[in-house]
N, C-alpha and C positions, 0 to 999 in steps of 0.2 A: 764640478771639479775642473780646474784649469790645468791642462798638461802643456808644459812648455818644452821646446826642443832641447835635447841634451847635446851639447857641443862636446863630443867625445874627444876630439883632437885637443881642444883647449884644456879639458880636464886632465888628459894624459900629460900634457906639457906642464901643468901646474903641479901634478904629483911628482914628476921628475925633478922639478925645481926645488922641492922640499926633501929630496933624498930617496924617493922610490926608484927602484930599478925599472927598466922598460917592462920586464915581465910582470912585476908587481902592479905597476900602474895600469897596464893593459888588462890584467886579470880583474882588478878592482872595477874598472870602467865597464868591463863585460858583465860583471855581477850586477852593477847598478842598472845597466840597461835591461837585463833580464828581470830585475825586481820591478822596474817601471812598467814593463810589459805585463807582468803578473798583476800588478796593482791596477792597471787600466782594465784588464780583463775582469778582475773581481768587482771593480766599481761598475762596470757595464752590466755584469750579472745582477748586482744589487739593484740597479736602476730597472732592469727588466722585471725583476721580481716585484718591485714597487708598482710598476705599470700594470702588471697582471693583477695585483691586489686591487688597484684602483678600478680597473675594468670590472672586476667581480663585484665590487661595491656599487658601481654605477648600475650594473645589470640588476642587482637586488633592489636598488632604489627605484628603478623603472617598474619592476613588478609590484613593489609596495605602492607606488604612486597610482598605477593603473587600478589596482585593487581598491584603494581608497576612493578614487574617482567613481568607480563602478558603484560602490555602496552609497556614496553621496548621491548619485543619480537615482538609485532605487529609493532612497529616502525622500528626495524631492518629488519624484513621481507619485509616491504613496501619499505624501502630504497634499499634493495638488488634487489627486483623486478624492481624498477625504474632504477637502474644502469644497470641491465641486458638488459632491453628494449633499453636503450640508446646505449649500446655497440653493441648489436646484430642488430640494425637497421641502 
């Protein structure tokens, strides 16, 4: 998400130009600024949650990979021992 700067002075000027009172324009700009702050915080929390989920998935994948490699090694060693027994006897 791209967050651009909010030119509050320019926005107040534009609102005044279309008939807002100073108090109305300043209140509206204040509300908009607060909404942007809340939106940024919520987006950041969402990203943090996604990162946490990704880390958990990676950790599970590592465990699964090591387990698979262990059993693959056991099978290879077993097959090698069996072949050696057949060849040497």
